[in-house]
C-alpha positions as CSV (number, residue, x, y, z in Angstrom):
1,M,-50.2,-51.2,268.3
2,P,-46.9,-50.2,266.7
3,G,-46.6,-46.6,266.1
4,R,-44.0,-44.2,265.2
5,G,-41.7,-43.2,267.4
6,A,-42.3,-45.9,269.9
7,R,-40.2,-46.2,273.1
8,G,-40.4,-49.9,273.1
9,G,-37.6,-52.2,272.1
10,G,-38.0,-51.4,268.0
11,Q,-35.8,-49.8,266.1
12,G,-37.8,-46.4,265.7
13,R,-36.7,-43.2,263.9
14,G,-37.0,-41.3,267.2
15,R,-34.4,-38.3,268.2
16,G,-32.5,-40.9,270.5
17,G,-31.4,-42.9,267.4
18,A,-30.1,-46.1,268.2
19,S,-31.4,-48.1,271.3
20,P,-29.6,-47.4,274.5
21,S,-29.4,-51.1,275.4
22,G,-27.3,-51.6,272.5
23,P,-23.7,-51.0,272.3
24,P,-22.9,-48.0,270.0
25,P,-21.4,-48.5,266.7
26,G,-17.6,-48.3,266.4
27,G,-16.8,-49.8,269.7
28,P,-16.9,-48.8,273.6
29,R,-17.6,-45.4,274.3
30,Q,-14.9,-43.1,275.8
31,Q,-15.2,-41.0,279.1
32,P,-15.8,-37.4,278.3
33,T,-13.3,-35.0,279.8
34,R,-14.1,-33.4,283.0
35,V,-15.2,-29.8,282.6
36,G,-12.3,-27.5,284.1
37,G,-9.5,-30.4,283.7
38,P,-6.2,-29.0,282.9
39,D,-5.2,-29.1,279.2
40,W,-1.7,-30.2,280.2
41,N,-2.8,-33.4,282.2
42,R,-5.4,-34.6,279.0
43,D,-4.9,-37.8,277.3
44,P,-6.7,-37.4,274.3
45,Q,-6.9,-41.6,273.9
46,V,-7.8,-42.2,277.6
47,G,-9.6,-39.0,278.6
48,F,-9.5,-37.7,282.2
49,D,-7.0,-39.6,284.4
50,P,-7.4,-38.9,288.0
51,D,-4.0,-40.0,288.8
52,V,-2.4,-37.3,286.6
53,A,-4.9,-34.9,287.9
54,R,-4.0,-35.5,291.7
55,A,-0.1,-35.2,290.6
56,A,-1.0,-31.8,288.9
57,Q,-2.3,-30.3,291.9
58,G,1.2,-30.4,293.4
59,Q,2.6,-28.6,290.6
60,D,2.9,-24.5,290.5
61,R,0.9,-23.4,287.6
62,P,2.7,-20.3,285.9
63,S,1.0,-17.0,286.4
64,W,-0.7,-15.2,283.4
65,R,2.3,-12.6,283.3
66,D,4.6,-15.5,282.7
67,R,2.3,-16.8,279.9
68,V,2.1,-13.2,278.2
69,P,4.6,-13.1,275.0
70,Q,7.2,-10.9,275.6
71,R,7.9,-7.7,273.2
72,P,11.3,-7.6,271.4
73,A,13.2,-4.8,273.1
74,W,14.1,-1.8,271.0
75,S,17.8,-0.9,270.8
76,R,19.6,2.2,269.7
77,T,22.1,0.2,268.3
78,G,19.9,-2.0,266.0
79,G,19.8,-4.9,268.2
80,G,16.7,-7.0,269.4
81,G,13.8,-7.7,267.3
82,G,13.5,-7.2,263.6
83,G,11.1,-4.1,263.7
84,G,12.2,-0.7,262.4
85,G,12.5,0.8,266.0
86,R,11.5,4.1,267.0
87,G,14.4,6.0,265.3
88,G,14.0,4.4,261.7
89,P,16.8,2.8,259.8
90,F,19.2,5.7,260.6
91,A,19.0,4.9,264.4
92,R,20.5,1.2,263.6
93,W,23.6,2.7,261.9
94,S,26.9,2.5,263.5
95,W,28.6,5.6,264.5
96,P,31.0,5.5,261.9
97,K,28.4,5.2,259.1
98,R,26.6,8.2,260.5
99,I,29.5,10.1,260.4
100,G,30.3,9.1,256.9
101,A,27.0,10.1,255.9
102,V,27.0,13.6,257.4
103,L,30.4,14.1,255.7
104,A,29.0,13.0,252.3
105,V,26.1,15.5,252.7
106,L,28.5,18.4,253.6
107,L,30.8,17.4,250.7
108,L,27.7,17.5,248.5
109,L,26.7,21.0,249.6
110,L,30.3,22.2,249.2
111,V,30.6,20.9,245.6
112,S,26.7,22.3,244.8
113,F,27.9,25.5,246.0
114,G,31.3,25.8,244.3
115,I,29.4,25.0,240.9
116,Y,26.7,27.6,241.8
117,L,29.8,30.1,242.2
118,D,31.3,29.0,239.1
119,T,28.2,30.0,237.2
120,Q,27.8,33.5,238.7
121,M,31.8,34.6,237.6
122,T,32.1,37.2,235.0
123,R,34.5,36.0,232.4
124,I,36.2,38.0,229.5
125,D,39.0,37.2,226.8
126,A,41.9,38.7,228.5
127,L,44.8,36.3,227.6
128,P,46.2,37.2,224.2
129,E,48.4,34.4,222.0
130,Y,51.6,34.0,223.9
131,E,54.8,33.9,221.7
132,G,57.6,33.9,224.2
133,S,59.6,31.7,226.2
134,A,57.8,28.6,227.9
135,S,57.3,29.1,231.6
136,S,56.8,26.8,234.5
137,G,54.4,27.1,237.3
138,T,51.5,29.0,237.3
139,N,51.4,32.9,236.9
140,W,48.3,35.1,237.9
141,L,48.0,38.7,237.0
142,I,45.8,40.4,239.7
143,I,44.1,43.7,238.9
144,G,42.7,46.4,241.4
145,S,40.4,48.4,239.0
146,D,39.4,51.8,240.3
147,S,36.0,51.4,238.3
148,R,33.1,53.2,239.9
149,A,30.6,50.8,237.9
150,G,27.9,49.6,239.7
151,I,28.7,51.9,242.8
152,D,25.7,54.3,243.8
153,D,26.4,57.8,245.2
154,T,25.9,56.6,248.7
155,A,28.4,53.7,248.4
156,A,30.9,56.1,246.6
157,Q,30.6,58.7,249.6
158,Q,31.1,55.8,252.1
159,L,34.1,54.4,250.4
160,S,35.4,58.0,249.3
161,T,36.1,56.5,245.9
162,G,35.9,60.2,244.3
163,E,34.7,60.7,240.7
164,V,36.5,59.2,237.7
165,D,34.8,58.2,234.5
166,G,35.9,54.6,232.9
167,S,38.4,52.3,234.7
168,R,42.0,52.5,235.4
169,T,44.4,49.8,237.0
170,D,45.1,51.2,240.6
171,T,46.9,48.0,241.5
172,M,49.0,45.4,239.6
173,M,50.6,42.1,241.0
174,L,52.2,39.0,239.5
175,V,51.6,36.0,241.5
176,H,53.6,33.0,241.0
177,V,52.5,29.5,242.2
178,G,55.5,27.3,241.9
179,G,54.8,23.5,241.0
180,F,55.6,20.8,243.4
181,G,57.8,22.4,246.3
182,G,58.2,25.6,244.3
183,Q,58.4,28.9,245.5
184,T,55.3,31.2,245.8
185,S,56.0,35.0,245.1
186,L,53.9,38.1,244.9
187,T,55.2,40.7,242.9
188,S,54.0,44.6,242.7
189,L,54.3,46.0,239.2
190,P,54.2,49.7,239.8
191,R,51.5,51.5,237.6
192,D,54.0,54.1,236.5
193,S,56.4,51.9,234.9
194,V,57.7,53.1,232.0
195,L,57.6,50.0,229.5
196,S,57.1,49.4,225.7
197,I,53.1,48.9,225.1
198,P,52.9,46.7,222.0
199,G,51.7,48.9,218.9
200,H,51.6,52.1,221.0
201,G,55.3,53.0,221.7
202,R,56.7,53.4,225.2
203,G,54.0,54.7,228.1
204,R,53.1,54.0,231.7
205,L,52.0,50.5,232.5
206,N,48.5,51.6,233.5
207,S,47.8,53.5,230.4
208,A,48.0,50.1,228.5
209,Y,44.8,48.9,230.2
210,G,43.3,52.4,229.3
211,I,44.4,51.9,225.7
212,G,43.4,48.2,225.0
213,G,42.0,46.7,228.2
214,P,43.0,43.7,230.1
215,K,44.5,42.1,226.6
216,L,46.9,44.8,225.8
217,L,47.7,45.0,229.6
218,V,48.6,41.3,229.6
219,Q,50.4,41.5,226.5
220,T,52.6,44.3,227.9
221,I,53.7,42.4,230.8
222,E,54.4,39.2,229.0
223,Q,56.3,41.0,226.4
224,N,58.5,43.0,228.8
225,A,59.1,40.2,231.2
226,D,59.0,37.2,228.9
227,I,56.6,35.2,230.9
228,E,53.4,33.6,230.3
229,I,50.3,34.9,232.3
230,D,48.1,31.8,232.8
231,H,45.2,33.6,234.7
232,Y,43.7,37.0,234.8
233,A,41.5,38.5,238.1
234,E,40.3,41.8,238.4
235,I,38.2,43.3,241.3
236,G,36.6,46.5,241.8
237,F,36.4,48.6,244.9
238,E,33.0,47.6,246.2
239,G,33.9,44.0,245.8
240,F,37.0,44.6,247.9
241,A,35.2,46.5,250.7
242,G,32.5,43.8,250.8
243,M,35.2,41.0,251.1
244,V,36.6,42.6,254.2
245,D,33.2,43.1,255.8
246,A,32.3,39.6,255.2
247,I,34.8,38.1,257.2
248,G,34.6,40.6,259.9
249,G,37.6,42.9,259.2
250,V,41.4,42.5,258.8
251,N,43.9,43.2,261.5
252,M,47.0,45.5,260.6
253,C,49.4,46.9,262.5
254,L,50.8,50.3,261.5
255,D,54.0,51.9,262.4
256,E,52.6,55.4,261.7
257,P,49.2,56.9,261.9
258,I,47.8,57.6,258.6
259,D,45.4,60.7,258.0
260,D,44.2,61.2,254.2
261,P,40.9,62.8,253.7
262,K,40.9,61.9,250.0
263,A,41.2,58.1,250.9
264,G,38.7,58.7,253.6
265,I,40.8,57.4,256.6
266,D,42.5,58.5,260.1
267,L,44.0,55.6,261.1
268,P,46.1,55.5,264.4
269,A,49.2,53.9,265.0
270,G,49.3,50.3,266.4
271,C,47.3,47.1,265.6
272,Q,43.5,47.4,264.8
273,D,41.0,45.8,262.7
274,L,40.2,47.6,259.7
275,D,36.5,47.2,258.1
276,G,35.9,47.6,254.5
277,P,36.1,51.2,254.0
278,N,38.9,51.8,256.0
279,A,40.8,48.9,254.2
280,L,40.1,50.4,250.9
281,G,41.4,53.5,251.9
282,F,44.6,51.9,253.3
283,V,45.6,49.8,250.1
284,R,44.6,53.2,248.0
285,T,46.2,56.1,250.2
286,R,49.5,57.7,248.8
287,A,49.9,60.2,251.6
288,F,53.7,59.1,252.0
289,P,56.9,60.8,251.0
290,N,57.6,58.1,248.6
291,A,54.1,58.0,247.6
292,D,53.2,55.0,245.1
293,L,56.1,52.7,246.4
294,Q,54.8,52.8,249.9
295,R,51.6,52.1,248.8
296,I,52.4,49.1,246.9
297,Q,54.1,47.9,250.1
298,N,50.9,48.3,251.9
299,Q,49.1,46.5,249.1
300,R,50.8,43.4,249.5
301,K,50.9,43.7,253.4
302,F,47.1,43.9,253.3
303,L,46.5,41.2,250.6
304,S,48.9,38.6,252.6
305,A,46.6,39.8,255.8
306,L,43.4,39.2,254.1
307,I,44.0,35.7,252.3
308,S,45.4,34.5,255.6
309,E,42.3,35.3,257.5
310,A,39.9,34.2,254.6
311,S,41.6,30.9,254.7
312,S,41.5,30.3,258.5
313,P,39.4,28.0,260.0
314,T,37.3,30.4,261.7
315,V,36.1,31.4,258.3
316,L,36.1,28.4,256.2
317,L,34.0,26.3,259.0
318,N,31.9,29.3,259.5
319,P,28.9,29.5,256.7
320,F,27.8,32.9,257.9
321,R,31.2,34.2,257.0
322,I,32.5,32.2,254.1
323,V,29.3,32.4,252.1
324,P,29.1,36.1,252.2
325,F,32.8,36.3,251.6
326,A,32.4,34.2,248.5
327,N,29.6,36.0,247.3
328,S,30.9,39.3,247.5
329,A,34.1,38.2,245.7
330,I,32.3,36.5,242.8
331,A,29.9,39.5,242.3
332,T,32.6,41.8,241.8
333,L,35.3,39.6,240.2
334,T,36.2,39.4,236.5
335,V,38.5,36.6,235.1
336,D,40.0,35.1,231.8
337,D,37.5,32.6,230.3
338,S,39.9,29.8,231.2
339,T,39.4,30.5,235.1
340,H,37.0,28.7,237.1
341,V,36.3,28.8,241.3
342,W,38.6,25.9,241.7
343,N,41.4,27.9,240.2
344,L,40.5,30.8,242.7
345,A,40.6,28.2,245.6
346,S,44.0,26.9,244.7
347,L,45.5,30.4,244.4
348,G,44.1,31.2,247.9
349,F,45.5,28.3,249.7
350,A,48.9,28.7,247.8
351,M,49.0,32.6,248.9
352,R,48.6,31.4,252.6
353,S,52.4,30.7,252.6
354,L,52.8,34.4,252.0
355,S,51.9,35.4,255.4
356,G,53.4,32.1,256.9
357,G,57.1,33.5,255.8
358,S,57.6,30.8,253.2
359,G,56.8,32.9,250.3
360,V,58.2,36.0,248.9
361,T,56.5,39.5,248.7
362,T,58.5,42.0,246.7
363,T,58.6,44.5,243.8
364,V,59.9,44.3,240.4
365,P,63.7,45.7,240.5
366,I,63.1,49.1,239.2
367,D,65.0,52.7,238.7
368,L,63.6,56.2,238.8
369,S,62.9,57.2,235.1
370,S,65.0,59.8,233.6
371,S,62.7,60.8,230.7
372,V,59.2,60.2,232.6
373,S,58.4,62.5,235.6
374,G,57.2,60.5,238.3
375,G,57.9,57.3,236.5
376,V,60.2,54.4,237.1
377,V,61.8,51.7,234.7
378,W,62.6,48.2,235.2
379,N,66.3,47.8,235.7
380,R,67.3,45.7,232.7
381,T,69.8,43.5,234.3
382,K,68.1,42.8,237.6
383,S,64.7,42.7,236.4
384,K,65.9,39.7,233.6
385,Q,67.5,37.9,236.4
386,F,64.3,38.6,238.6
387,F,61.9,37.1,235.7
388,D,64.2,34.3,234.6
389,A,63.9,32.9,238.2
390,I,60.0,32.9,237.9
391,R,59.9,31.5,234.4
392,E,62.0,28.5,235.3
393,D,60.1,28.1,238.6
394,E,63.3,28.6,240.8
395,A,63.7,30.7,244.1
396,I,64.2,34.4,243.1
397,P,67.7,35.5,244.4
398,Q,67.9,37.2,247.9
399,D,69.5,40.2,246.3
400,L,66.7,40.9,243.8
401,I,64.0,41.0,246.6
402,S,63.2,44.4,247.8
403,G,60.7,45.9,250.2
404,G,59.7,48.8,247.8
């Protein structure tokens, strides 16, 4: 009796599907690949080939270490794989590129510091309208003021500044910076010079500052010397001492000992490093037979040494010295409204020639005054030749250069 799923020769619908006695649909049945057979010896069309398997037995099969993919090697110079590497992008830069990047950062910091200093400068209207002869080169009037403004009692006692109301010009110097290949000169203008003060008759040069401030002082010098003042700079006592201390002192060599209680100094003869208070006393003291004339020699000598030290590599490349020095200078410096920090930097580098011997340090040619006790007058003939050379940016004649 036929039934569902009979095992007989009929075509039932059992699990086996087609009858094993008949050929499978689609052609002859392929031999299955033997379990465990090597993949590299398998032919998908034929299946397992005993001859190929026997030939493979004589071959050396690579170890598992040889089949592990190699990691790209990390290189400090950026070679090897395409990954970022442990050093990041900077580690793949060449050395010239790294040095260039460092220099660019340093330049950016320097420019930023210069801009900051420029914003901290105190500017005043110090330059009047000039109506004299045209001048070549650049002329600076540098003033050392004995103003006690901003100095407390402790600092005043330490610096031995005394008690003086208001402010006076304690030091006056004319710095001429020549053009390309021109001469740089530092000329002392004695404060007791008796000159014509515009609108106020004749009087001592330092009285012009007391009467009309920096503007009248500049106008007095321009009128009597017939040269144009391009920049004005004034610094007080405390700033001067701070600048000296910031660079670790200035070395000075004294021919004779100096003992001046009024200036607060007692210095032995010989070479020595002067700190801020001693340096200030050195440039202020008048304890000499020729008083003010010897003092202005000391002032020129010290200013040249200060500029030389401040512009040396040991200071310029040392942020712990140049930054305090610049801050001390800017904090108490007063300049005209056209002066910027880069003008001051240019002045400083130009004045390096004064200590190197290629510049000139001198005093305007003078004679003793016959009408004012203790005063001096500019020699009419020699001073005209002197200032003509400066105005024309020419070398000052040797016979007009004096140490006084």
